[in-house]
mmCIF entry with sequence, helices, sheets and N, C-alpha, C, O atoms, coordinates in Angstrom:
data_MODEL
# 
_entry.id   MODEL 
# 
_entity.id                         1 
_entity.type                       polymer 
_entity.pdbx_number_of_molecules   1 
# 
_entity_poly.entity_id                      1 
_entity_poly.type                           'polypeptide(L)' 
_entity_poly.nstd_linkage                   no 
_entity_poly.nstd_monomer                   no 
_entity_poly.pdbx_seq_one_letter_code       MRKPRFEYWINGDRLHCDANESLSYLEDARLKVLADIDEN 
_entity_poly.pdbx_seq_one_letter_code_can   MRKPRFEYWINGDRLHCDANESLSYLEDARLKVLADIDEN 
_entity_poly.pdbx_strand_id                 A 
# 
loop_
_entity_poly_seq.entity_id 
_entity_poly_seq.num 
_entity_poly_seq.mon_id 
_entity_poly_seq.hetero 
1 1  MET n 
1 2  ARG n 
1 3  LYS n 
1 4  PRO n 
1 5  ARG n 
1 6  PHE n 
1 7  GLU n 
1 8  TYR n 
1 9  TRP n 
1 10 ILE n 
1 11 ASN n 
1 12 GLY n 
1 13 ASP n 
1 14 ARG n 
1 15 LEU n 
1 16 HIS n 
1 17 CYS n 
1 18 ASP n 
1 19 ALA n 
1 20 ASN n 
1 21 GLU n 
1 22 SER n 
1 23 LEU n 
1 24 SER n 
1 25 TYR n 
1 26 LEU n 
1 27 GLU n 
1 28 ASP n 
1 29 ALA n 
1 30 ARG n 
1 31 LEU n 
1 32 LYS n 
1 33 VAL n 
1 34 LEU n 
1 35 ALA n 
1 36 ASP n 
1 37 ILE n 
1 38 ASP n 
1 39 GLU n 
1 40 ASN n 
# 
_struct_asym.id          A 
_struct_asym.entity_id   1 
# 
_struct_conf.conf_type_id            HELX_P 
_struct_conf.id                      HELX_P1 
_struct_conf.pdbx_PDB_helix_id       AA1 
_struct_conf.beg_label_comp_id       LEU 
_struct_conf.beg_label_asym_id       A 
_struct_conf.beg_label_seq_id        23 
_struct_conf.pdbx_beg_PDB_ins_code   ? 
_struct_conf.end_label_comp_id       GLU 
_struct_conf.end_label_asym_id       A 
_struct_conf.end_label_seq_id        39 
_struct_conf.pdbx_end_PDB_ins_code   ? 
_struct_conf.beg_auth_comp_id        LEU 
_struct_conf.beg_auth_asym_id        A 
_struct_conf.beg_auth_seq_id         23 
_struct_conf.end_auth_comp_id        GLU 
_struct_conf.end_auth_asym_id        A 
_struct_conf.end_auth_seq_id         39 
_struct_conf.pdbx_PDB_helix_class    1 
_struct_conf.details                 ? 
_struct_conf.pdbx_PDB_helix_length   17 
# 
_struct_conf_type.id          HELX_P 
_struct_conf_type.criteria    ? 
_struct_conf_type.reference   ? 
# 
_struct_sheet.id               AA1 
_struct_sheet.type             ? 
_struct_sheet.number_strands   2 
_struct_sheet.details          ? 
# 
_struct_sheet_order.sheet_id     AA1 
_struct_sheet_order.range_id_1   1 
_struct_sheet_order.range_id_2   2 
_struct_sheet_order.offset       ? 
_struct_sheet_order.sense        anti-parallel 
# 
loop_
_struct_sheet_range.sheet_id 
_struct_sheet_range.id 
_struct_sheet_range.beg_label_comp_id 
_struct_sheet_range.beg_label_asym_id 
_struct_sheet_range.beg_label_seq_id 
_struct_sheet_range.pdbx_beg_PDB_ins_code 
_struct_sheet_range.end_label_comp_id 
_struct_sheet_range.end_label_asym_id 
_struct_sheet_range.end_label_seq_id 
_struct_sheet_range.pdbx_end_PDB_ins_code 
_struct_sheet_range.beg_auth_comp_id 
_struct_sheet_range.beg_auth_asym_id 
_struct_sheet_range.beg_auth_seq_id 
_struct_sheet_range.end_auth_comp_id 
_struct_sheet_range.end_auth_asym_id 
_struct_sheet_range.end_auth_seq_id 
AA1 1 ARG A 5  ? ILE A 10 ? ARG A 5  ILE A 10 
AA1 2 ASP A 13 ? ASP A 18 ? ASP A 13 ASP A 18 
# 
loop_
_atom_site.group_PDB 
_atom_site.id 
_atom_site.type_symbol 
_atom_site.label_atom_id 
_atom_site.label_alt_id 
_atom_site.label_comp_id 
_atom_site.label_asym_id 
_atom_site.label_entity_id 
_atom_site.label_seq_id 
_atom_site.pdbx_PDB_ins_code 
_atom_site.Cartn_x 
_atom_site.Cartn_y 
_atom_site.Cartn_z 
_atom_site.occupancy 
_atom_site.B_iso_or_equiv 
_atom_site.pdbx_formal_charge 
_atom_site.auth_seq_id 
_atom_site.auth_comp_id 
_atom_site.auth_asym_id 
_atom_site.auth_atom_id 
_atom_site.pdbx_PDB_model_num 
ATOM 1   N N  . MET A 1 1  ? 83.291  59.056 104.160 1.00 0.00 ? 1  MET A N  1 
ATOM 2   C CA . MET A 1 1  ? 83.416  59.749 102.873 1.00 0.00 ? 1  MET A CA 1 
ATOM 3   C C  . MET A 1 1  ? 84.483  60.834 102.970 1.00 0.00 ? 1  MET A C  1 
ATOM 4   O O  . MET A 1 1  ? 84.462  61.664 103.878 1.00 0.00 ? 1  MET A O  1 
ATOM 5   N N  . ARG A 1 2  ? 85.402  60.814 102.031 1.00 0.00 ? 2  ARG A N  1 
ATOM 6   C CA . ARG A 1 2  ? 86.502  61.788 102.078 1.00 0.00 ? 2  ARG A CA 1 
ATOM 7   C C  . ARG A 1 2  ? 86.079  63.102 101.447 1.00 0.00 ? 2  ARG A C  1 
ATOM 8   O O  . ARG A 1 2  ? 85.355  63.128 100.452 1.00 0.00 ? 2  ARG A O  1 
ATOM 9   N N  . LYS A 1 3  ? 86.540  64.185 102.039 1.00 0.00 ? 3  LYS A N  1 
ATOM 10  C CA . LYS A 1 3  ? 86.265  65.505 101.476 1.00 0.00 ? 3  LYS A CA 1 
ATOM 11  C C  . LYS A 1 3  ? 87.172  65.739 100.272 1.00 0.00 ? 3  LYS A C  1 
ATOM 12  O O  . LYS A 1 3  ? 88.302  65.252 100.241 1.00 0.00 ? 3  LYS A O  1 
ATOM 13  N N  . PRO A 1 4  ? 86.684  66.480 99.287  1.00 0.00 ? 4  PRO A N  1 
ATOM 14  C CA . PRO A 1 4  ? 87.574  66.865 98.184  1.00 0.00 ? 4  PRO A CA 1 
ATOM 15  C C  . PRO A 1 4  ? 88.735  67.688 98.722  1.00 0.00 ? 4  PRO A C  1 
ATOM 16  O O  . PRO A 1 4  ? 88.573  68.467 99.661  1.00 0.00 ? 4  PRO A O  1 
ATOM 17  N N  . ARG A 1 5  ? 89.893  67.511 98.129  1.00 0.00 ? 5  ARG A N  1 
ATOM 18  C CA . ARG A 1 5  ? 91.072  68.227 98.603  1.00 0.00 ? 5  ARG A CA 1 
ATOM 19  C C  . ARG A 1 5  ? 91.779  68.824 97.404  1.00 0.00 ? 5  ARG A C  1 
ATOM 20  O O  . ARG A 1 5  ? 91.998  68.146 96.400  1.00 0.00 ? 5  ARG A O  1 
ATOM 21  N N  . PHE A 1 6  ? 92.133  70.078 97.508  1.00 0.00 ? 6  PHE A N  1 
ATOM 22  C CA . PHE A 1 6  ? 92.788  70.774 96.419  1.00 0.00 ? 6  PHE A CA 1 
ATOM 23  C C  . PHE A 1 6  ? 94.263  70.945 96.747  1.00 0.00 ? 6  PHE A C  1 
ATOM 24  O O  . PHE A 1 6  ? 94.643  71.060 97.912  1.00 0.00 ? 6  PHE A O  1 
ATOM 25  N N  . GLU A 1 7  ? 95.072  70.959 95.726  1.00 0.00 ? 7  GLU A N  1 
ATOM 26  C CA . GLU A 1 7  ? 96.508  71.076 95.938  1.00 0.00 ? 7  GLU A CA 1 
ATOM 27  C C  . GLU A 1 7  ? 97.054  72.144 94.992  1.00 0.00 ? 7  GLU A C  1 
ATOM 28  O O  . GLU A 1 7  ? 96.728  72.154 93.805  1.00 0.00 ? 7  GLU A O  1 
ATOM 29  N N  . TYR A 1 8  ? 97.864  73.019 95.511  1.00 0.00 ? 8  TYR A N  1 
ATOM 30  C CA . TYR A 1 8  ? 98.462  74.073 94.706  1.00 0.00 ? 8  TYR A CA 1 
ATOM 31  C C  . TYR A 1 8  ? 99.960  74.102 94.942  1.00 0.00 ? 8  TYR A C  1 
ATOM 32  O O  . TYR A 1 8  ? 100.439 73.859 96.050  1.00 0.00 ? 8  TYR A O  1 
ATOM 33  N N  . TRP A 1 9  ? 100.677 74.399 93.896  1.00 0.00 ? 9  TRP A N  1 
ATOM 34  C CA . TRP A 1 9  ? 102.117 74.630 94.025  1.00 0.00 ? 9  TRP A CA 1 
ATOM 35  C C  . TRP A 1 9  ? 102.355 76.112 93.788  1.00 0.00 ? 9  TRP A C  1 
ATOM 36  O O  . TRP A 1 9  ? 102.051 76.630 92.713  1.00 0.00 ? 9  TRP A O  1 
ATOM 37  N N  . ILE A 1 10 ? 102.898 76.797 94.791  1.00 0.00 ? 10 ILE A N  1 
ATOM 38  C CA . ILE A 1 10 ? 103.223 78.218 94.653  1.00 0.00 ? 10 ILE A CA 1 
ATOM 39  C C  . ILE A 1 10 ? 104.673 78.409 95.065  1.00 0.00 ? 10 ILE A C  1 
ATOM 40  O O  . ILE A 1 10 ? 105.037 78.186 96.220  1.00 0.00 ? 10 ILE A O  1 
ATOM 41  N N  . ASN A 1 11 ? 105.497 78.824 94.109  1.00 0.00 ? 11 ASN A N  1 
ATOM 42  C CA . ASN A 1 11 ? 106.920 79.031 94.378  1.00 0.00 ? 11 ASN A CA 1 
ATOM 43  C C  . ASN A 1 11 ? 107.546 77.799 95.021  1.00 0.00 ? 11 ASN A C  1 
ATOM 44  O O  . ASN A 1 11 ? 108.366 77.917 95.932  1.00 0.00 ? 11 ASN A O  1 
ATOM 45  N N  . GLY A 1 12 ? 107.157 76.619 94.547  1.00 0.00 ? 12 GLY A N  1 
ATOM 46  C CA . GLY A 1 12 ? 107.737 75.386 95.060  1.00 0.00 ? 12 GLY A CA 1 
ATOM 47  C C  . GLY A 1 12 ? 107.116 74.884 96.348  1.00 0.00 ? 12 GLY A C  1 
ATOM 48  O O  . GLY A 1 12 ? 107.490 73.816 96.834  1.00 0.00 ? 12 GLY A O  1 
ATOM 49  N N  . ASP A 1 13 ? 106.169 75.635 96.916  1.00 0.00 ? 13 ASP A N  1 
ATOM 50  C CA . ASP A 1 13 ? 105.518 75.200 98.153  1.00 0.00 ? 13 ASP A CA 1 
ATOM 51  C C  . ASP A 1 13 ? 104.187 74.541 97.830  1.00 0.00 ? 13 ASP A C  1 
ATOM 52  O O  . ASP A 1 13 ? 103.386 75.085 97.071  1.00 0.00 ? 13 ASP A O  1 
ATOM 53  N N  . ARG A 1 14 ? 103.955 73.376 98.403  1.00 0.00 ? 14 ARG A N  1 
ATOM 54  C CA . ARG A 1 14 ? 102.692 72.686 98.164  1.00 0.00 ? 14 ARG A CA 1 
ATOM 55  C C  . ARG A 1 14 ? 101.687 73.093 99.229  1.00 0.00 ? 14 ARG A C  1 
ATOM 56  O O  . ARG A 1 14 ? 101.945 72.952 100.424 1.00 0.00 ? 14 ARG A O  1 
ATOM 57  N N  . LEU A 1 15 ? 100.553 73.593 98.796  1.00 0.00 ? 15 LEU A N  1 
ATOM 58  C CA . LEU A 1 15 ? 99.507  74.024 99.712  1.00 0.00 ? 15 LEU A CA 1 
ATOM 59  C C  . LEU A 1 15 ? 98.297  73.121 99.558  1.00 0.00 ? 15 LEU A C  1 
ATOM 60  O O  . LEU A 1 15 ? 97.850  72.864 98.440  1.00 0.00 ? 15 LEU A O  1 
ATOM 61  N N  . HIS A 1 16 ? 97.766  72.640 100.663 1.00 0.00 ? 16 HIS A N  1 
ATOM 62  C CA . HIS A 1 16 ? 96.555  71.831 100.636 1.00 0.00 ? 16 HIS A CA 1 
ATOM 63  C C  . HIS A 1 16 ? 95.394  72.659 101.170 1.00 0.00 ? 16 HIS A C  1 
ATOM 64  O O  . HIS A 1 16 ? 95.527  73.363 102.170 1.00 0.00 ? 16 HIS A O  1 
ATOM 65  N N  . CYS A 1 17 ? 94.262  72.565 100.494 1.00 0.00 ? 17 CYS A N  1 
ATOM 66  C CA . CYS A 1 17 ? 93.072  73.286 100.922 1.00 0.00 ? 17 CYS A CA 1 
ATOM 67  C C  . CYS A 1 17 ? 91.901  72.332 100.939 1.00 0.00 ? 17 CYS A C  1 
ATOM 68  O O  . CYS A 1 17 ? 91.579  71.731 99.914  1.00 0.00 ? 17 CYS A O  1 
ATOM 69  N N  . ASP A 1 18 ? 91.259  72.182 102.079 1.00 0.00 ? 18 ASP A N  1 
ATOM 70  C CA . ASP A 1 18 ? 90.056  71.363 102.129 1.00 0.00 ? 18 ASP A CA 1 
ATOM 71  C C  . ASP A 1 18 ? 88.903  72.112 101.468 1.00 0.00 ? 18 ASP A C  1 
ATOM 72  O O  . ASP A 1 18 ? 88.884  73.342 101.424 1.00 0.00 ? 18 ASP A O  1 
ATOM 73  N N  . ALA A 1 19 ? 87.951  71.350 100.960 1.00 0.00 ? 19 ALA A N  1 
ATOM 74  C CA . ALA A 1 19 ? 86.836  71.954 100.229 1.00 0.00 ? 19 ALA A CA 1 
ATOM 75  C C  . ALA A 1 19 ? 86.024  72.897 101.108 1.00 0.00 ? 19 ALA A C  1 
ATOM 76  O O  . ALA A 1 19 ? 85.388  73.817 100.592 1.00 0.00 ? 19 ALA A O  1 
ATOM 77  N N  . ASN A 1 20 ? 86.030  72.690 102.425 1.00 0.00 ? 20 ASN A N  1 
ATOM 78  C CA . ASN A 1 20 ? 85.233  73.542 103.302 1.00 0.00 ? 20 ASN A CA 1 
ATOM 79  C C  . ASN A 1 20 ? 85.986  74.806 103.731 1.00 0.00 ? 20 ASN A C  1 
ATOM 80  O O  . ASN A 1 20 ? 85.456  75.611 104.497 1.00 0.00 ? 20 ASN A O  1 
ATOM 81  N N  . GLU A 1 21 ? 87.205  74.981 103.247 1.00 0.00 ? 21 GLU A N  1 
ATOM 82  C CA . GLU A 1 21 ? 87.935  76.209 103.553 1.00 0.00 ? 21 GLU A CA 1 
ATOM 83  C C  . GLU A 1 21 ? 87.492  77.331 102.619 1.00 0.00 ? 21 GLU A C  1 
ATOM 84  O O  . GLU A 1 21 ? 86.691  77.116 101.710 1.00 0.00 ? 21 GLU A O  1 
ATOM 85  N N  . SER A 1 22 ? 88.009  78.499 102.846 1.00 0.00 ? 22 SER A N  1 
ATOM 86  C CA . SER A 1 22 ? 87.598  79.679 102.091 1.00 0.00 ? 22 SER A CA 1 
ATOM 87  C C  . SER A 1 22 ? 87.848  79.519 100.599 1.00 0.00 ? 22 SER A C  1 
ATOM 88  O O  . SER A 1 22 ? 88.974  79.264 100.172 1.00 0.00 ? 22 SER A O  1 
ATOM 89  N N  . LEU A 1 23 ? 86.796  79.668 99.815  1.00 0.00 ? 23 LEU A N  1 
ATOM 90  C CA . LEU A 1 23 ? 86.957  79.593 98.365  1.00 0.00 ? 23 LEU A CA 1 
ATOM 91  C C  . LEU A 1 23 ? 87.734  80.796 97.849  1.00 0.00 ? 23 LEU A C  1 
ATOM 92  O O  . LEU A 1 23 ? 88.412  80.700 96.826  1.00 0.00 ? 23 LEU A O  1 
ATOM 93  N N  . SER A 1 24 ? 87.646  81.922 98.541  1.00 0.00 ? 24 SER A N  1 
ATOM 94  C CA . SER A 1 24 ? 88.411  83.089 98.116  1.00 0.00 ? 24 SER A CA 1 
ATOM 95  C C  . SER A 1 24 ? 89.903  82.806 98.231  1.00 0.00 ? 24 SER A C  1 
ATOM 96  O O  . SER A 1 24 ? 90.694  83.300 97.428  1.00 0.00 ? 24 SER A O  1 
ATOM 97  N N  . TYR A 1 25 ? 90.292  82.009 99.232  1.00 0.00 ? 25 TYR A N  1 
ATOM 98  C CA . TYR A 1 25 ? 91.694  81.629 99.363  1.00 0.00 ? 25 TYR A CA 1 
ATOM 99  C C  . TYR A 1 25 ? 92.106  80.769 98.178  1.00 0.00 ? 25 TYR A C  1 
ATOM 100 O O  . TYR A 1 25 ? 93.195  80.940 97.629  1.00 0.00 ? 25 TYR A O  1 
ATOM 101 N N  . LEU A 1 26 ? 91.236  79.844 97.784  1.00 0.00 ? 26 LEU A N  1 
ATOM 102 C CA . LEU A 1 26 ? 91.534  79.002 96.628  1.00 0.00 ? 26 LEU A CA 1 
ATOM 103 C C  . LEU A 1 26 ? 91.673  79.856 95.377  1.00 0.00 ? 26 LEU A C  1 
ATOM 104 O O  . LEU A 1 26 ? 92.569  79.622 94.565  1.00 0.00 ? 26 LEU A O  1 
ATOM 105 N N  . GLU A 1 27 ? 90.800  80.840 95.213  1.00 0.00 ? 27 GLU A N  1 
ATOM 106 C CA . GLU A 1 27 ? 90.883  81.733 94.062  1.00 0.00 ? 27 GLU A CA 1 
ATOM 107 C C  . GLU A 1 27 ? 92.191  82.512 94.088  1.00 0.00 ? 27 GLU A C  1 
ATOM 108 O O  . GLU A 1 27 ? 92.848  82.649 93.056  1.00 0.00 ? 27 GLU A O  1 
ATOM 109 N N  . ASP A 1 28 ? 92.579  83.024 95.257  1.00 0.00 ? 28 ASP A N  1 
ATOM 110 C CA . ASP A 1 28 ? 93.832  83.761 95.375  1.00 0.00 ? 28 ASP A CA 1 
ATOM 111 C C  . ASP A 1 28 ? 94.999  82.880 94.976  1.00 0.00 ? 28 ASP A C  1 
ATOM 112 O O  . ASP A 1 28 ? 95.895  83.320 94.255  1.00 0.00 ? 28 ASP A O  1 
ATOM 113 N N  . ALA A 1 29 ? 94.995  81.637 95.439  1.00 0.00 ? 29 ALA A N  1 
ATOM 114 C CA . ALA A 1 29 ? 96.090  80.727 95.128  1.00 0.00 ? 29 ALA A CA 1 
ATOM 115 C C  . ALA A 1 29 ? 96.133  80.454 93.628  1.00 0.00 ? 29 ALA A C  1 
ATOM 116 O O  . ALA A 1 29 ? 97.206  80.445 93.025  1.00 0.00 ? 29 ALA A O  1 
ATOM 117 N N  . ARG A 1 30 ? 94.966  80.231 93.028  1.00 0.00 ? 30 ARG A N  1 
ATOM 118 C CA . ARG A 1 30 ? 94.919  79.944 91.602  1.00 0.00 ? 30 ARG A CA 1 
ATOM 119 C C  . ARG A 1 30 ? 95.401  81.150 90.796  1.00 0.00 ? 30 ARG A C  1 
ATOM 120 O O  . ARG A 1 30 ? 96.133  81.000 89.817  1.00 0.00 ? 30 ARG A O  1 
ATOM 121 N N  . LEU A 1 31 ? 94.986  82.344 91.215  1.00 0.00 ? 31 LEU A N  1 
ATOM 122 C CA . LEU A 1 31 ? 95.392  83.544 90.499  1.00 0.00 ? 31 LEU A CA 1 
ATOM 123 C C  . LEU A 1 31 ? 96.891  83.776 90.638  1.00 0.00 ? 31 LEU A C  1 
ATOM 124 O O  . LEU A 1 31 ? 97.539  84.227 89.694  1.00 0.00 ? 31 LEU A O  1 
ATOM 125 N N  . LYS A 1 32 ? 97.450  83.469 91.817  1.00 0.00 ? 32 LYS A N  1 
ATOM 126 C CA . LYS A 1 32 ? 98.888  83.616 92.007  1.00 0.00 ? 32 LYS A CA 1 
ATOM 127 C C  . LYS A 1 32 ? 99.642  82.656 91.098  1.00 0.00 ? 32 LYS A C  1 
ATOM 128 O O  . LYS A 1 32 ? 100.666 83.018 90.518  1.00 0.00 ? 32 LYS A O  1 
ATOM 129 N N  . VAL A 1 33 ? 99.133  81.425 90.974  1.00 0.00 ? 33 VAL A N  1 
ATOM 130 C CA . VAL A 1 33 ? 99.770  80.453 90.090  1.00 0.00 ? 33 VAL A CA 1 
ATOM 131 C C  . VAL A 1 33 ? 99.728  80.954 88.656  1.00 0.00 ? 33 VAL A C  1 
ATOM 132 O O  . VAL A 1 33 ? 100.732 80.888 87.948  1.00 0.00 ? 33 VAL A O  1 
ATOM 133 N N  . LEU A 1 34 ? 98.570  81.459 88.218  1.00 0.00 ? 34 LEU A N  1 
ATOM 134 C CA . LEU A 1 34 ? 98.445  81.965 86.858  1.00 0.00 ? 34 LEU A CA 1 
ATOM 135 C C  . LEU A 1 34 ? 99.359  83.164 86.645  1.00 0.00 ? 34 LEU A C  1 
ATOM 136 O O  . LEU A 1 34 ? 99.958  83.302 85.578  1.00 0.00 ? 34 LEU A O  1 
ATOM 137 N N  . ALA A 1 35 ? 99.474  84.033 87.648  1.00 0.00 ? 35 ALA A N  1 
ATOM 138 C CA . ALA A 1 35 ? 100.342 85.199 87.538  1.00 0.00 ? 35 ALA A CA 1 
ATOM 139 C C  . ALA A 1 35 ? 101.797 84.764 87.410  1.00 0.00 ? 35 ALA A C  1 
ATOM 140 O O  . ALA A 1 35 ? 102.549 85.332 86.618  1.00 0.00 ? 35 ALA A O  1 
ATOM 141 N N  . ASP A 1 36 ? 102.194 83.756 88.188  1.00 0.00 ? 36 ASP A N  1 
ATOM 142 C CA . ASP A 1 36 ? 103.568 83.264 88.108  1.00 0.00 ? 36 ASP A CA 1 
ATOM 143 C C  . ASP A 1 36 ? 103.848 82.677 86.730  1.00 0.00 ? 36 ASP A C  1 
ATOM 144 O O  . ASP A 1 36 ? 104.941 82.856 86.192  1.00 0.00 ? 36 ASP A O  1 
ATOM 145 N N  . ILE A 1 37 ? 102.878 81.983 86.156  1.00 0.00 ? 37 ILE A N  1 
ATOM 146 C CA . ILE A 1 37 ? 103.056 81.405 84.826  1.00 0.00 ? 37 ILE A CA 1 
ATOM 147 C C  . ILE A 1 37 ? 103.182 82.519 83.790  1.00 0.00 ? 37 ILE A C  1 
ATOM 148 O O  . ILE A 1 37 ? 104.021 82.434 82.894  1.00 0.00 ? 37 ILE A O  1 
ATOM 149 N N  . ASP A 1 38 ? 102.367 83.552 83.901  1.00 0.00 ? 38 ASP A N  1 
ATOM 150 C CA . ASP A 1 38 ? 102.399 84.645 82.934  1.00 0.00 ? 38 ASP A CA 1 
ATOM 151 C C  . ASP A 1 38 ? 103.723 85.398 82.971  1.00 0.00 ? 38 ASP A C  1 
ATOM 152 O O  . ASP A 1 38 ? 104.197 85.864 81.935  1.00 0.00 ? 38 ASP A O  1 
ATOM 153 N N  . GLU A 1 39 ? 104.320 85.522 84.144  1.00 0.00 ? 39 GLU A N  1 
ATOM 154 C CA . GLU A 1 39 ? 105.569 86.273 84.267  1.00 0.00 ? 39 GLU A CA 1 
ATOM 155 C C  . GLU A 1 39 ? 106.731 85.575 83.583  1.00 0.00 ? 39 GLU A C  1 
ATOM 156 O O  . GLU A 1 39 ? 107.655 86.234 83.107  1.00 0.00 ? 39 GLU A O  1 
ATOM 157 N N  . ASN A 1 40 ? 106.699 84.248 83.528  1.00 0.00 ? 40 ASN A N  1 
ATOM 158 C CA . ASN A 1 40 ? 107.829 83.508 82.963  1.00 0.00 ? 40 ASN A CA 1 
ATOM 159 C C  . ASN A 1 40 ? 107.655 83.291 81.469  1.00 0.00 ? 40 ASN A C  1 
ATOM 160 O O  . ASN A 1 40 ? 108.513 82.685 80.829  1.00 0.00 ? 40 ASN A O  1 
# 
């Protein structure tokens, strides 16, 4: 069974996060993406 995998693009860099990694890191990445969108 495959683990869920999340993917984020931040400043052109693709970041992969496994579901068992820190959720706070995922939140930080999501907030950074939203912040980048708001700035433009």
